[in-house]
C-alpha positions in Angstrom: 99.5 72.8 108.3 96.8 74.9 106.7 97.8 77.2 103.9 97.1 80.8 104.7 94.8 83.1 102.7 96.6 85.3 100.2 96.7 89.1 100.4 95.2 90.9 97.4 97.8 93.1 95.6 97.2 95.7 92.9 100.3 95.7 90.7 100.5 97.8 87.5 96.7 98.0 87.4 96.2 94.3 87.6 95.0 92.3 90.6 97.3 89.5 91.8 98.0 88.2 95.3 100.8 87.7 97.8 101.4 84.4 99.6 102.6 86.3 102.7 102.0 89.6 104.3 104.3 92.5 105.3 104.4 93.5 109.0 101.9 96.2 109.8 103.3 99.5 111.2 102.7 100.0 114.9 100.4 102.9 115.8 99.7 103.9 112.2 96.5 105.9 111.9 95.2 103.8 109.0 95.7 100.5 111.0 92.6 100.1 113.1 91.0 97.4 115.2 87.6 96.4 114.0 84.7 97.5 116.1 82.8 95.0 118.2 79.9 95.1 115.7 82.3 94.5 112.8 83.9 91.6 114.6 80.5 90.0 115.2 79.6 90.2 111.5 83.0 89.5 110.1 83.4 86.9 107.4 84.0 83.4 108.7 87.3 83.2 106.8 89.0 85.6 109.2 88.4 83.2 112.1 89.4 80.1 110.2 92.7 78.1 110.4 93.5 79.7 107.0 93.9 83.1 108.6 95.9 82.9 111.9 96.8 86.6 111.6 93.1 87.4 112.0 93.0 90.0 109.2 93.2 90.3 105.5 94.9 93.3 104.0 94.6 94.8 100.5 97.9 96.2 99.0 99.0 98.3 96.1 102.4 99.2 94.6 102.2 103.0 94.2 105.1 105.2 93.3 107.5 102.4 94.1 106.1 101.8 97.5 103.9 99.1 99.1 100.8 100.8 100.5 
């Protein structure tokens, strides 16, 4: 079993990471599918066995919420 890449997290002004990811909200306007061109030039890590979810999010705790 391959360990999965961590998600970057900005917490109290300091960068750390999360070993797992929260579920993405369905049909949210800020969640978009990468264009064909972006998919062609995407980093190899997104298509490796270390990233089965096929994306890498960046997160922040802001006003007590994960955004």
